[in-house]
ROSE-4610 file (N, C-alpha, C; in Angstrom, 1 decimal, always signed):
// ROSE-4610
residu = [M/M/M/A/A/A/V/V/V/I/I/I/Q/Q/Q/I/I/I/E/E/E/A/A/A/T/T/T/D/D/D/L/L/L/L/L/L/V/V/V/R/R/R/L/L/L/S/S/S/E/E/E/K/K/K/D/D/D/S/S/S/P/P/P/I/I/I/L/L/L/L/L/L/D/D/D/V/V/V/R/R/R/E/E/E/P/P/P/H/H/H/E/E/E/F/F/F/E/E/E/Y/Y/Y/A/A/A/R/R/R/I/I/I/E/E/E/G/G/G/S/S/S/E/E/E/L/L/L/I/I/I/P/P/P/L/L/L/N/N/N/Q/Q/Q/I/I/I/P/P/P/L/L/L/R/R/R/F/F/F/N/N/N/E/E/E/L/L/L/D/D/D/P/P/P/L/L/L/K/K/K/E/E/E/V/V/V/V/V/V/V/V/V/I/I/I/C/C/C/H/H/H/H/H/H/G/G/G/I/I/I/R/R/R/S/S/S/Q/Q/Q/Q/Q/Q/A/A/A/A/A/A/F/F/F/F/F/F/L/L/L/D/D/D/H/H/H/Q/Q/Q/G/G/G/F/F/F/K/K/K/H/H/H/V/V/V/L/L/L/N/N/N/L/L/L/A/A/A/G/G/G/G/G/G/I/I/I/D/D/D/A/A/A/W/W/W/S/S/S/R/R/R/E/E/E/C/C/C/D/D/D/P/P/P/N/N/N/I/I/I/K/K/K/R/R/R/Y/Y/Y]
num = [1/1/1/2/2/2/3/3/3/4/4/4/5/5/5/6/6/6/7/7/7/8/8/8/9/9/9/10/10/10/11/11/11/12/12/12/13/13/13/14/14/14/15/15/15/16/16/16/17/17/17/18/18/18/19/19/19/20/20/20/21/21/21/22/22/22/23/23/23/24/24/24/25/25/25/26/26/26/27/27/27/28/28/28/29/29/29/30/30/30/31/31/31/32/32/32/33/33/33/34/34/34/35/35/35/36/36/36/37/37/37/38/38/38/39/39/39/40/40/40/41/41/41/42/42/42/43/43/43/44/44/44/45/45/45/46/46/46/47/47/47/48/48/48/49/49/49/50/50/50/51/51/51/52/52/52/53/53/53/54/54/54/55/55/55/56/56/56/57/57/57/58/58/58/59/59/59/60/60/60/61/61/61/62/62/62/63/63/63/64/64/64/65/65/65/66/66/66/67/67/67/68/68/68/69/69/69/70/70/70/71/71/71/72/72/72/73/73/73/74/74/74/75/75/75/76/76/76/77/77/77/78/78/78/79/79/79/80/80/80/81/81/81/82/82/82/83/83/83/84/84/84/85/85/85/86/86/86/87/87/87/88/88/88/89/89/89/90/90/90/91/91/91/92/92/92/93/93/93/94/94/94/95/95/95/96/96/96/97/97/97/98/98/98/99/99/99/100/100/100/101/101/101/102/102/102/103/103/103/104/104/104/105/105/105/106/106/106/107/107/107]
x = [+140.0/+139.5/+139.3/+138.1/+137.8/+138.9/+139.3/+140.1/+139.0/+139.6/+138.8/+138.7/+137.7/+137.9/+137.8/+138.6/+138.7/+138.2/+137.4/+136.9/+137.9/+137.8/+139.0/+139.0/+137.8/+137.7/+138.1/+138.1/+138.7/+140.2/+140.6/+142.1/+142.7/+142.1/+142.6/+142.9/+141.9/+142.1/+143.1/+143.4/+144.5/+145.7/+145.9/+147.3/+147.6/+146.8/+147.1/+147.5/+147.4/+147.7/+149.3/+149.9/+151.2/+151.7/+151.1/+151.5/+150.7/+150.8/+150.1/+150.4/+149.6/+149.9/+150.7/+151.3/+152.1/+150.9/+151.3/+150.4/+151.1/+150.4/+151.0/+150.2/+150.7/+149.9/+150.4/+149.4/+149.7/+149.3/+149.3/+149.0/+150.2/+150.1/+151.3/+152.0/+153.4/+154.1/+153.5/+153.0/+152.4/+151.2/+150.4/+149.2/+149.8/+150.7/+151.3/+151.9/+152.5/+153.0/+152.0/+150.9/+149.9/+149.0/+148.8/+148.0/+148.5/+148.7/+149.1/+148.7/+148.6/+148.7/+150.1/+150.4/+151.7/+152.1/+153.5/+154.0/+153.7/+153.0/+152.6/+153.9/+154.0/+154.9/+154.5/+155.1/+154.7/+155.2/+154.4/+154.7/+153.6/+153.9/+152.6/+152.2/+150.8/+150.3/+151.1/+151.6/+152.2/+153.6/+154.2/+155.3/+155.1/+153.8/+153.6/+154.1/+154.0/+154.5/+156.0/+156.6/+158.1/+158.6/+157.9/+158.5/+157.6/+156.9/+156.1/+156.8/+158.0/+158.9/+159.6/+159.5/+160.0/+159.0/+157.9/+157.0/+157.1/+156.8/+156.8/+155.4/+155.3/+154.2/+153.4/+154.1/+153.4/+152.8/+153.2/+152.6/+151.2/+150.6/+149.2/+149.6/+148.9/+149.2/+147.8/+147.7/+146.7/+147.0/+146.3/+146.5/+145.6/+146.2/+145.7/+145.7/+144.7/+144.8/+143.7/+143.4/+142.4/+140.9/+140.3/+139.0/+138.8/+140.0/+139.9/+139.7/+140.0/+139.7/+141.1/+142.2/+143.5/+144.0/+143.8/+144.3/+143.6/+142.4/+141.7/+142.3/+142.8/+143.7/+145.0/+145.7/+146.9/+146.7/+145.6/+145.5/+145.2/+144.4/+144.1/+145.2/+146.2/+147.5/+148.3/+148.6/+149.3/+148.6/+147.3/+146.7/+147.0/+147.2/+147.5/+148.9/+149.7/+151.1/+151.6/+150.6/+150.6/+150.6/+150.4/+150.4/+149.0/+149.4/+148.4/+147.4/+147.6/+146.8/+146.7/+145.9/+145.9/+144.3/+144.3/+143.3/+143.3/+142.0/+141.8/+141.0/+141.8/+141.2/+139.8/+138.6/+137.4/+137.3/+137.1/+136.9/+138.5/+139.4/+140.8/+141.2/+142.1/+142.6/+141.3/+140.5/+139.5/+138.6/+138.3/+137.4/+138.3/+139.5/+140.6/+140.3/+140.4/+140.5/+138.9/+137.9/+136.5/+136.2/+136.7/+136.3/+137.4/+138.6/+139.6/+140.5/+141.0/+141.8/+141.7/+140.8/+140.3/+141.6/+142.9/+144.1/+144.5/+144.2/+144.7/+143.7/+144.5/+144.0/+143.1/+141.8/+141.0/+141.3/+141.2/+141.3/+140.2]
y = [+142.5/+142.0/+140.5/+139.9/+138.5/+137.7/+136.6/+135.6/+134.9/+134.8/+134.2/+132.7/+132.0/+130.6/+129.8/+129.0/+128.1/+126.9/+126.4/+125.0/+124.0/+122.8/+121.8/+121.6/+121.6/+121.3/+122.6/+123.8/+125.0/+124.9/+124.4/+124.4/+123.4/+122.2/+121.2/+122.1/+122.8/+123.4/+124.5/+125.3/+126.3/+125.5/+124.2/+123.5/+123.1/+123.0/+122.6/+123.7/+125.1/+126.4/+126.5/+127.3/+127.6/+128.2/+129.2/+129.9/+129.4/+128.2/+127.6/+128.2/+128.1/+128.7/+128.1/+128.7/+128.0/+127.3/+126.0/+125.3/+125.2/+125.8/+125.9/+125.1/+124.0/+123.2/+123.5/+123.8/+124.3/+123.2/+121.9/+120.8/+120.5/+119.4/+118.9/+118.0/+117.7/+117.0/+115.6/+114.8/+113.5/+113.5/+114.7/+114.6/+114.9/+115.6/+115.8/+114.6/+113.7/+112.5/+111.6/+111.6/+110.6/+111.0/+112.2/+112.7/+114.1/+114.4/+115.7/+115.8/+116.9/+117.3/+117.4/+116.7/+116.8/+118.2/+118.4/+119.8/+120.8/+120.4/+121.3/+121.5/+122.6/+123.1/+123.1/+122.2/+122.4/+123.3/+124.2/+125.2/+124.9/+124.1/+124.1/+125.5/+125.5/+126.7/+127.4/+126.7/+127.5/+128.0/+127.7/+128.0/+129.2/+129.5/+130.6/+132.0/+132.6/+133.7/+134.0/+132.8/+132.7/+132.5/+131.8/+131.5/+131.9/+132.9/+133.3/+134.2/+134.6/+135.5/+134.2/+133.1/+132.1/+132.0/+132.6/+132.7/+134.2/+133.9/+135.1/+135.9/+137.2/+137.7/+138.1/+138.1/+138.6/+137.5/+136.2/+134.8/+134.6/+133.8/+133.5/+132.3/+132.3/+131.1/+130.5/+129.1/+128.5/+127.8/+128.2/+127.5/+126.3/+125.3/+123.8/+123.3/+122.9/+122.0/+120.6/+120.3/+119.1/+119.4/+120.6/+120.7/+122.1/+123.1/+124.5/+125.6/+125.0/+125.9/+126.6/+125.6/+126.2/+127.0/+126.5/+127.2/+128.6/+128.6/+130.0/+131.0/+130.6/+131.4/+131.7/+130.8/+131.2/+132.0/+132.0/+132.8/+134.4/+134.3/+135.6/+136.4/+135.5/+136.1/+136.6/+135.8/+136.0/+137.5/+137.5/+138.6/+140.0/+139.9/+140.9/+141.3/+140.4/+140.6/+141.1/+141.3/+142.1/+141.3/+139.9/+139.1/+139.4/+139.5/+140.1/+139.1/+137.6/+136.8/+135.5/+135.3/+134.2/+133.8/+132.6/+131.7/+130.7/+130.4/+129.2/+127.9/+126.8/+125.5/+125.3/+125.4/+125.3/+123.6/+123.1/+121.7/+121.3/+121.8/+121.1/+119.9/+119.1/+118.1/+116.9/+117.1/+116.1/+116.4/+117.4/+118.0/+117.7/+117.7/+117.4/+115.8/+115.2/+113.8/+113.1/+113.9/+113.5/+113.9/+115.0/+115.6/+115.7/+115.4/+115.5/+114.3/+113.6/+112.6/+111.6/+110.5/+109.5/+108.6/+108.8/+108.0/+108.8/+110.0/+110.5/+110.2/+109.7/+109.0/+110.1/+109.6/+110.4/+110.1/+111.0/+110.6/+111.6]
z = [+99.3/+98.0/+98.3/+97.5/+97.5/+96.7/+97.1/+96.3/+95.4/+94.0/+93.1/+93.1/+93.1/+93.2/+91.7/+91.6/+90.3/+90.4/+89.6/+89.7/+89.1/+89.6/+89.2/+87.7/+87.0/+85.7/+84.7/+85.3/+84.7/+85.0/+86.0/+86.3/+85.2/+85.0/+84.0/+82.7/+82.3/+81.0/+81.1/+82.1/+82.3/+82.3/+82.9/+82.9/+81.5/+80.6/+79.2/+78.2/+78.7/+78.1/+78.3/+77.4/+77.2/+78.6/+79.1/+80.4/+81.5/+81.9/+82.9/+84.5/+85.3/+86.7/+87.4/+88.5/+89.6/+90.5/+90.8/+91.5/+92.9/+93.9/+95.3/+96.2/+96.7/+97.6/+98.9/+99.9/+101.2/+102.2/+102.0/+102.8/+103.4/+104.5/+105.0/+104.3/+104.5/+103.6/+103.3/+104.5/+104.3/+103.6/+103.5/+102.7/+101.1/+101.0/+99.5/+99.0/+99.9/+99.3/+99.0/+99.7/+99.5/+98.3/+97.9/+96.8/+96.3/+95.1/+94.7/+93.0/+92.8/+91.3/+90.7/+89.6/+89.1/+89.0/+89.2/+89.1/+90.2/+91.2/+92.3/+93.2/+93.8/+94.6/+96.1/+97.0/+98.5/+99.3/+99.9/+101.1/+101.9/+103.2/+104.2/+104.5/+104.9/+105.3/+106.2/+107.4/+108.5/+108.0/+106.9/+106.4/+105.5/+104.8/+104.0/+104.3/+105.5/+106.0/+105.8/+106.0/+105.9/+104.5/+103.7/+102.4/+101.1/+101.4/+100.2/+99.1/+99.7/+98.5/+97.7/+98.0/+96.9/+95.8/+95.7/+94.6/+93.8/+92.7/+91.8/+91.8/+92.5/+92.8/+91.5/+90.4/+89.2/+88.2/+88.8/+88.0/+88.6/+87.9/+88.2/+89.3/+90.4/+91.5/+91.9/+91.7/+92.2/+93.4/+94.5/+95.8/+96.0/+96.6/+96.6/+98.1/+98.5/+99.7/+99.7/+100.9/+100.8/+100.2/+101.0/+100.6/+100.2/+100.2/+99.7/+101.1/+102.1/+103.3/+103.6/+103.9/+104.1/+102.9/+101.6/+100.5/+100.5/+100.9/+100.9/+101.7/+102.9/+103.9/+103.2/+102.6/+102.0/+101.0/+100.1/+99.0/+99.4/+100.4/+101.1/+101.6/+102.0/+102.7/+101.3/+100.2/+99.1/+98.6/+98.4/+98.0/+98.7/+100.0/+100.9/+100.8/+100.3/+100.2/+98.7/+97.9/+96.8/+95.4/+95.6/+94.5/+93.7/+92.3/+91.4/+90.9/+90.9/+90.2/+91.2/+92.3/+93.1/+93.0/+92.8/+92.7/+93.6/+94.3/+95.3/+94.4/+94.6/+93.9/+94.8/+94.3/+95.1/+95.1/+96.5/+96.6/+96.7/+96.5/+96.8/+96.0/+96.5/+95.7/+95.8/+96.7/+96.6/+95.4/+95.0/+93.9/+92.5/+92.6/+91.5/+91.2/+92.3/+92.1/+91.6/+92.2/+91.7/+90.4/+89.9/+88.6/+87.5/+87.8/+86.7/+86.8/+87.8/+87.7/+88.9/+88.5/+89.4/+89.9/+89.4/+89.7/+91.0/+91.3/+92.6/+93.7/+94.7/+95.9/+96.6/+97.2/+98.1/+99.5/+100.4/+101.9/+102.7]
């Protein structure tokens, strides 16, 4: 099954709703420290197979990375582990910075 992509502006709207999604950032800790969406949870991509059980498989999860490549891999993995609502942030934190929050540093 293909993982659904969510645009940064659509995620911004979703985050204002009552039942907002889990934000799963799969970048490395130094990237996360440099720039992140407030409320994101960090689990680096290489730790996902060991730590995915820390997440609720019934909740909506939006996976985030720098440009959307690593997060796509993580989202695909979660989907295959039975997560019901997995979305990939198209364009990653870079798109978020350009389209939603220019205060987020770009790199």
